[in-house]
N, C-alpha and C positions, 0 to 999 in steps of 0.2 A: 936735233930732230927736225925730220921733217917737216916743213910746214904742210904739206896737203894731210900729213897724216896726225897732227896736232885738228886740223880744221873738222877733221874726221871724228877725231873723238870726242868734240864739240857738240856733232851734231847729235850723235848718238848720245850722250849722257841727256840733251836735252827731248831726244825724243823718248827716253824712259821716264824722264819729268814728267812730261805731258802725258803718258799712258799712265803712269800710277797718280797722277793727280783724277781722272777718269774714273777710276777703280776709287776713289774714296768718296766721288759725288752719288755712285750707284749706291756705293754703302751706307750713306747717308739720306738717301731717295729710300729706299727700301724698309726703313728704319720708321722714315716721316709718316709712310705709307700704313703700314703697320699698326702706328701709333692711331692714324684717323679713323682705323679699322675698328679700331677697339675704341676709340670712341662713340661712334657710330652706333657699335651694339650696345654700347651702355647706354645711349640712350634710345632705343628701342627697348629695352628690355625695361629702363625707366617709367616708359607710355606705357608698357603693357601693364606695368604695375598698378598707374595709373588708371588706367581703364579698369583694372580689375576691381579695384577697392571703390569705384562708380558703382551705385543702385543699379538693377536690373530694373527697365521701363516693363511695365502690365501692358499683355494683349490686350488688343484694344475690341471690347465686346460687340458683337453684330448687332443690329437695331433689327427688330421686328416688331410689327402690330398687332397687337390680339384681342380677340371681341368673346366677351361670356356667352353663353349658349345652355339652354338648360332642356334637358328633353320634355315630351308632351305624350299622352296617351293617344295613340293612334290605331283604329282598326283596319287593320289588313284587309287586302282583297286577294281574291284567286283567280285568275280567269281561265278557265277551259275551254275548248273549243268542241264543240260536238253535234247535237241532231238531233231534232224531235223523233219522240215515236210513240206510237200508241200504245196503252196502256196493258191490252190485249187485243192479243189476234188469235182467232180462232175457225179451222176447217172445221166444218160441218160434217161429218159421215153418214151414209146410209147403216141402220145398226141391222137391216132384216134385206134380203134380198126384195124387188118388186118392180112394178112398173110405175113410171110418173104418170101419177092421175089429174093433178093442178099444182100449180104454178104460182103462189101468191106474193112474192116480190120479186122487183128486180135491180139492177144494178145502182150503186147509190140509196137506196131507200134507207130510211130511218125504221129500226123497230123497236119495238119494248120486249122486255124476257117474256118470255109465253108466247109471242104471236107464229102462228103459222109461217112456213118458209114454203115447203112443200109438203104435196101428200102424196102417199100409193094408194094404189086400186087394192081395194080391200077384199075382194073376189070373194073366197068361201071363208076369211078368215071368222064373219060374224057368227056361219051357224055351224063354224068349228067351238065358237063360244056358247053358244045356247044348247050345244051339245054338252059342250063340259059343266054347264050351271045345272042341267037336269040331272046330269050323274051326281051334282052334289046333292040334288034333294033326295035322290035315290039312296045315297048313302047315309044322309043324315037320317032317314025312315029307319034303315035296316039296325044301326048302331041305336037310335033309340030303344026297340023290340029288345035287339041283346040286352041291354042294360036292365029292361024291366024283367027280362026271364032270370039276368043273374041275381037280383035281389031278392027273386023269388027263391033261389035255387033250382031253377031248372036250366041254367045255362053258368058252363064255365068260365071263370074267368079270360082263360085263353080264346075262348068265341066273342069275349066278349072286346079284349086289345086288336082282335081280327077284325073286328068293324070299324074299330077306332080308328085303323090306320087306313082300311080301305075310304074312309070318308076322308083324311087326310090329306091322301092323294089325290082324291075327284078335285078337294080344294087349292090343291097346288096346281090343275093342270088348269081351273078355272081362269086361276090366277095369271098364269102365264099365257093363256090369253089375251085377257085385258091389257097384258102390256104389251103381246104383242101386236093389237089392235092401237096401243098408244104409241108405238114405233111406228105406226102407217104415217103418220103426220109429223115432220120434223119442225119443232117451235126453236127459235131463238133464248139460247140460254143466258143471258144479259143484253142489256140494252144497248145499242148500236148502230152501227148501220152496214148495208151487206156490199164488201169490197167488189165481188166477183161471183156472181152465178154461175155456175157449167151444167145446171137441171133443166131441162127441156120438158113439157110434155111427151108420152109416149117413152120417153128414155128409158131403158130398163138397167137398174143398177146392181148391181151385186152390194152382199154386206162388206161395208167400210169403205168403198167408193166417196170418194168427194161428191158434196152436195152444192157447197158455196163457201167464202169465205165473210165471217162476220169481223168487224173490228169495234173497239170500244175506245172513242177517241178523248174520252172524258171520266177522270181529266186524263191529260195529255203529259206526256215525260218527253223532259230534255236532259238528253244522257252524254257522256263525253268520259274522257279519261285525262285522270288528275297523277302527277307526278309522283315519283316514290317520298319526294322531297318535300311536298307540298300536302299530303295524305292527311298528316297527323294535325292538321291546323283546321279541319272542319270534322264536323259530327253530324250524326242522325238527329234531325229533327231543328237544322241551320238556317239560315234563308239565305234566300238568293234570286236573283234575276238572270231575265234571258231575252237575247238581243236578236232577234232570227231575220236572215238574210232579208228576208218579204219586206222587214221595218215594222214590224210588231216587235212591242217588250212585255214582256209577261213575269210575274212574281208568283213564286211559290217556296216551296220548303224540301229539305233534302230528306229523299225516301229510303236511300239505299247508298250503302259504299261498299265494294267488293273487299272481302278479307284474303283475295288472291291476285297478285299481279298476272299481267299479260305476259308470257317465258319471254315474247322478242321486244318489246318494248319498257319493260319494268313498269307498269303503270296501271290506274285501277281504274274500274266504272265505277261511274255516279250516276244518282239518278235525282233530277230536280222535277217533283211533280206539282203542276200548274192546271187549274180551272181551264176549262174549256166547253163552258155549258153552251154556248152557241155553236158547236162546232166549226169556229172557224180557222182554228189552226190547222194545216195541214201537216201529215205523218211524213219524216224525212227531212226534212229544211233544215239546211246547216243553220247555225247557231253558236253562239257568245256567251257561256255562261258565266256569271261574275258574282262570288261567294262573299259575303263579310265572313270575318275569322275575329278569333278574340284578339281583345289590346293590346298592343304594347308601347313599352316607352319609346320612344325614337325621336331624332332631333332633326329639324328641318334648315336645312343648308343652300349655299349655293355651290353647283358642282363645279365653280374653279377652284373652289379650295381643296378639291379631290387632290391626291398624289400619290405618287409611289415610293415605297422604299427602294432599297438596293438589291432588294430579290423580286421585284416586280408586285408585291402585293399592295393593293389598293387599299387606302388608306388616310388619317389627318395627320398633321402634324399640331400638338398643343404646349405651352410654355405649363410645365407644373412647380412645385415647392423647388426653390433655390433657385426659381428661373431655369430650369434644365426642361430642356425639350425632350419629349415623348410622342411616340410615334404608335398610332390607334389603328388596326385593321377595321374595317367597316363592312357592312353588308349594308346593300342598295335595295330598301323596301319599296318604293316607288320614286318614277321620274313623270313632272310635272312640265309644265311652260315656266313655273316660275320659280323649278328649284327641285333637291332631291330630297325624299328622306332616310335615313339611314339608320342603322342598329349597333353598337359595338363602342358608344362610348360612355362614360361614367356619365350619373345624372346631371353633372354642372361641369363645365369641363372651358377652358380658355383656350380656343383656339387660335392658331396663326394665321392672320386674313391677308397678310402681305408680309413677302418675304420667307416665306416656308420653304421654297425650292432651292435656298440659298443655306440652311440650316439641316443639320442630320441628329438625328436622335444619341443622346447625351451632350449637346452642346449647350452651353450656359450665353445664355444671350441675354440681352436689356429690353426690355419688353415695353411698349407703350400702348396703351389702350385706346381701342378704334372709335374714334368719333366723328359726327357727320360733316364737322368743319375738316377732319383731318382727311377726310377721304375727298375735298373739293380739290 
């Protein structure tokens, strides 16, 4: 055989042997990798199984500091803005037509009930009264005679009744003239002062024309409008004070609470009656009315404890049974420089004073009672 052919065969056999050797290594390597992967998977499964067998750790409870608060009776106050008013203001008017003969008072004068204000000219009114009185005397004589004749049977009952009617008519005319004479002098209907006088000597007034304005300033009224939310907290006879813009402070009693609200404001008018014997308090002065109301149970707290729930409701968080957080909506009754008075809590409650903004209603917490040392 040719030598070159032999050499080619030997080289071909060597190449085939080398290729076959590589295929076996790949097979063996693949098997090894699979085994390693299986071993790794078994290890993870074993680790997971080991973790599952371990007990779960308990969730750490939030720590809060609490303080016990107890309700106290507090008398509420209602503040109403208003003004002073005279208890009575009357415009005196002429009851008959006539000319003013005399003026008895000036603006600002104090008067008593029955004091004369102005006098009208009498003219012929006295003469008319004298004439009416003379007629009464005549009718009395006629009636007496008719009565005597009737008793003796010389006069009928009809004649007697006619005489009696004429007598009554004469008496009525005389009474009317006396009233007319009285009306010629206009007098004060009550104690007060003259606010404005329009009458002057020589003025002619028709019946119904205004002569003067008289004001009764004692007692004085302090009036205001109270909201519909507070009107049921006060009552007639309750006590109150008023501070006037002029500096005076007065005390009195509620004498009136309206039963009908103002249509535009939905408020009710109230009147506080205060004494004004010296008449130093003036009508129409701005005032602030402070009314004491019924006592309610309330808590006094720092405003820093107030918070809002998720819906924006103002309230406080407390720790209740089982150390569970509870939220209480509250209403502020009064705000002072030292703190606020609130309503809406149980009589005794453990409020969260530290950490209230980090817990929510229904959370279980680890409470610690507030002490002075803890706050330092």
